[in-house]
C-alpha positions in Angstrom: -36.3 -40.9 10.6 -37.2 -42.1 7.0 -34.5 -42.8 4.1 -35.6 -39.5 2.4 -34.3 -37.6 5.8 -31.1 -39.5 5.7 -30.1 -39.2 2.5 -30.2 -35.5 3.4 -28.3 -36.1 6.2 -25.8 -37.3 4.5 -25.5 -34.8 2.1 -25.0 -32.3 4.4 -22.5 -34.1 6.7 -20.5 -34.8 3.6 -20.5 -31.1 2.6 -19.4 -30.6 6.2 -16.6 -32.6 6.0 -15.4 -31.1 2.0 -15.7 -27.7 3.6 -13.3 -28.9 6.6 -11.1 -30.6 4.4 -11.0 -27.2 2.0 -10.6 -24.7 5.4 -7.5 -27.3 6.9 -6.0 -27.0 3.4 -5.8 -23.2 3.3 -4.6 -23.2 6.9 -1.6 -25.4 5.9 -0.6 -23.1 3.1 -1.1 -20.1 5.5 1.1 -22.0 8.1 4.0 -23.0 5.7 4.5 -19.5 4.2 4.6 -17.9 7.7 8.2 -19.3 8.6 9.0 -17.4 5.5 7.5 -14.2 6.1 7.7 -14.2 9.9 11.3 -15.3 11.1 14.1 -12.5 10.5 17.6 -13.9 10.1 20.4 -11.4 11.6 21.3 -11.0 7.8 17.7 -9.8 6.9 17.7 -7.4 9.9 21.0 -6.1 8.5 19.3 -5.9 5.0 16.2 -3.9 6.4 18.9 -1.4 8.6 21.0 -1.0 5.5 17.8 0.4 3.7 16.7 2.4 6.5 19.9 4.1 6.5 19.5 4.8 3.2 16.3 6.1 3.1 17.7 8.3 5.6 20.6 9.6 3.7 23.5 8.0 5.8 24.7 6.8 2.2 28.2 6.1 3.9 26.7 3.5 6.6 24.5 2.3 4.5 27.7 1.2 2.2 29.5 -0.3 4.9 26.0 -2.7 6.1 25.5 -4.0 2.7 29.4 -4.6 2.3 29.3 -6.5 5.6 26.4 -8.4 4.0 28.0 -9.2 1.0 31.3 -10.5 3.1 29.3 -12.7 5.0 27.0 -14.4 2.1 28.9 -13.4 -1.0 26.1 -15.7 -2.9 23.3 -13.2 -2.1 22.1 -11.7 -5.1 19.7 -9.2 -3.0 22.7 -7.7 -0.8 24.8 -7.1 -4.1 21.8 -5.7 -5.6 21.3 -3.6 -2.5 25.2 -2.6 -1.8 25.0 -1.4 -6.1 22.1 0.9 -5.3 23.8 2.5 -2.2 27.1 2.9 -4.5 25.1 4.5 -7.3 23.6 7.0 -4.8 27.2 7.9 -3.7 28.5 8.4 -7.2 30.3 5.4 -7.3 29.3 4.4 -10.8 31.9 1.9 -11.5 31.8 -0.2 -8.4 28.0 0.5 -8.4 28.2 -1.6 -12.2 30.5 -4.5 -11.0 28.0 -5.1 -8.2 24.8 -4.8 -10.2 26.7 -7.6 -12.4 28.0 -10.0 -9.9 23.7 -10.0 -8.7 23.1 -11.2 -12.1 25.3 -13.6 -12.1 23.7 -15.1 -9.1 20.1 -14.2 -10.6 19.6 -13.6 -14.5 15.8 -13.0 -13.6 17.0 -9.8 -11.8 15.2 -6.8 -13.2 16.1 -4.3 -10.6 19.7 -4.9 -11.1 19.1 -4.2 -15.1 17.5 -1.4 -14.4 20.3 0.0 -12.4 22.8 -1.1 -15.0 20.8 0.7 -17.5 20.6 3.8 -15.6 24.4 3.8 -15.4 25.3 3.4 -18.5 22.6 5.7 -19.7 24.6 8.4 -17.4 27.6 7.5 -19.6 26.1 8.1 -22.7 26.4 4.4 -23.4 23.4 4.2 -25.4 23.4 1.0 -26.9 24.6 -0.7 -23.4 21.6 1.1 -21.9 18.9 0.0 -24.3 20.3 -3.1 -24.1 19.5 -3.8 -20.4 16.1 -1.7 -20.5 15.3 -4.4 -23.0 15.8 -7.2 -20.8 14.2 -5.1 -17.9 10.7 -5.0 -20.2 10.8 -8.8 -21.1 10.6 -9.7 -17.4 8.4 -6.5 -16.4 6.6 -5.4 -19.9 4.5 -2.7 -17.5 8.1 -0.9 -16.4 7.3 2.3 -17.3 10.8 3.3 -15.9 12.0 1.3 -17.8 10.6 2.0 -21.3 10.6 5.5 -21.2 14.8 5.1 -20.4 14.8 2.8 -23.4 12.8 5.5 -25.8 15.5 8.7 -24.7 18.2 5.5 -25.8 16.4 4.9 -29.2 16.2 8.8 -29.7 19.9 9.3 -29.2 20.9 6.6 -31.5 18.6 8.2 -33.9 15.7 5.8 -34.0 13.4 8.5 -33.4 10.3 6.8 -34.7 10.8 3.9 -32.3 11.2 6.2 -29.7 7.6 7.8 -30.4 6.4 4.2 -30.1 7.7 3.6 -26.8 6.7 6.7 -25.1 3.3 6.1 -26.5 3.0 3.1 -24.6 4.1 4.7 -21.6 1.9 6.7 -22.2 -1.0 4.1 -22.8 0.0 2.6 -19.1 0.0 6.1 -17.4 -1.6 8.8 -19.3 -1.2 12.0 -17.4 2.8 11.1 -17.1 4.3 14.6 -17.1 7.8 13.2 -18.8 6.8 10.8 -21.0 4.6 13.7 -22.4 7.1 16.1 -22.7 10.0 13.3 -24.1 7.3 12.4 -26.7 7.3 16.2 -27.9 10.6 16.5 -28.3 10.5 13.2 -30.6 8.2 14.5 -32.5 9.7 18.2 -32.8 13.3 16.3 -33.7 11.8 14.2 -36.6 10.1 17.2 -37.6 6.4 16.1 -36.7 5.6 19.9 -35.3 2.1 19.9 -35.6 1.5 16.5 -33.5 4.2 17.8 -31.1 2.4 21.1 -30.6 -0.2 18.8 -29.6 1.4 17.1 -27.0 3.0 20.4 -25.7 -0.5 21.8 -25.6 -1.9 18.4 -23.8 1.3 18.6 -21.3 0.5 22.2 -20.4 -3.5 21.2 -19.8 -2.2 19.0 -17.4 0.1 21.0 -16.0 -0.2 24.9 -16.7 3.0 25.8 -14.9 5.4 24.0 -17.0 8.1 26.1 -18.4 9.7 23.4 -20.3 7.1 22.6 -22.1 6.1 26.5 -23.1 9.6 26.5 -24.4 9.3 23.8 -26.7 5.9 24.9 -27.9 7.7 28.3 -29.0 10.3 26.3 -30.4 7.7 24.8 -32.9 6.0 27.9 -33.4 9.8 28.9 -34.8 9.7 26.4 -36.7 6.4 27.3 -38.5 8.1 30.7 -38.7 5.2 32.1 -36.3 6.9 34.1 -34.5 4.4 36.1 -32.6 3.3 33.2 -31.1 6.7 31.9 -30.3 7.7 34.9 -28.6 4.7 34.5 -26.3 5.4 31.1 -25.6 8.5 31.8 -24.6 8.1 35.0 -22.7 5.5 32.6 -20.7 7.9 29.7 -19.9 10.7 32.6 -18.7 7.8 33.9 -15.8 7.4 30.8 -14.8 11.2 29.8 -14.6 13.9 32.9 -14.8 16.5 29.9 -15.2 15.3 28.8 -18.4 17.9 29.1 -20.4 16.3 27.1 -23.6 13.8 29.7 -23.4 15.9 32.8 -23.5 17.7 31.0 -26.5 14.5 30.2 -28.6 13.4 34.3 -27.5 16.6 35.3 -29.1 15.9 33.3 -32.0 12.3 34.5 -32.6 13.0 37.5 -32.3 15.8 37.5 -34.8 12.9 36.0 -37.0 10.6 38.9 -36.5 13.5 40.9 -37.2 14.0 42.6 -33.7 17.7 42.2 -33.6 18.2 44.4 -30.4 15.8 42.2 -28.5 17.7 39.0 -30.0 21.0 40.2 -28.8 19.0 41.2 -25.3 17.4 37.6 -25.1 21.1 35.5 -26.1 23.1 37.2 -23.6 20.6 36.6 -21.1 20.8 33.2 -21.9 24.5 32.8 -22.2 24.8 34.1 -18.5 22.6 31.6 -17.5 25.0 28.7 -19.3 28.4 30.8 -20.4 29.8 27.4 -21.7 27.2 27.1 -24.0 29.7 27.5 -27.4 26.0 27.6 -29.9 24.9 30.2 -28.0 27.7 32.2 -28.4 28.2 31.5 -31.6 24.7 32.8 -32.6 25.1 35.8 -30.2 28.1 36.4 -32.2 26.5 36.2 -35.7 23.7 38.6 -34.5 26.3 41.3 -33.4 28.5 41.2 -36.5 24.7 41.8 -38.1 23.7 44.3 -36.0 27.1 46.3 -36.4 27.1 45.9 -40.2 23.5 47.7 -40.1 24.3 50.3 -38.0 27.8 50.9 -36.2 28.4 52.2 -33.0 25.1 51.1 -32.2 26.4 48.4 -29.2 27.5 50.4 -26.6 26.0 48.4 -23.8 
């Protein structure tokens, strides 16, 4: 064999050796991670069982399972987290918060616990506390759509409507067809008197989901703000056609009829809206004002 062939053979052997070494390394990493992913401890199995029970709606049994794990492994942040999630589903919000805080004490970089805390604060309408939790979730998970959308709700409630709009637009960049984000954005625009942008957002939502009753109701409210009562009435009628229990649509319909001068139709719409939620004091006040107006114009006509 000549020197040229020997050199070629040496190169082939070297390449083969490197290839074998690389494959051996890859196999080492796979084998090293296998025990952690494949071996299931008794506590791991209990966690799986608890999650399965929760998924089946057996919340009381799931709580008992997670409580047992917490008792056996008090330093397990995951056990406290899963117990917290299940307690929240049972409506035991105070205990759920305590377990979430316990989970965070054991693992600060724990976005799930923070997100749950944010949702529990949101439920209590503790807007500042909820916003703080959602902000920290987003520091860990910038693409968390749920946390960003909930942060927008908090900001809106706190009066920072423009910041809420920014957050919702960020959600829509990640999820353009997100119906909840579109609806919340339209409401935020509407509340900040951005009527034309709100109309555009509602129409975009209706294009995605033509059966969205709330979108039509919000659209009608925008047209009431523009004093285009004919278009508002048409939008609210469509909203009611899609959902006969949409109280907001009946109330806006009453407002639109009132603006157009149809007092009797306005009273009828308000009455139907109040019937859906008898505790709505604002609707009752609006109806009362209309009744007084009607009596002043034509006494004795309200005999229904």
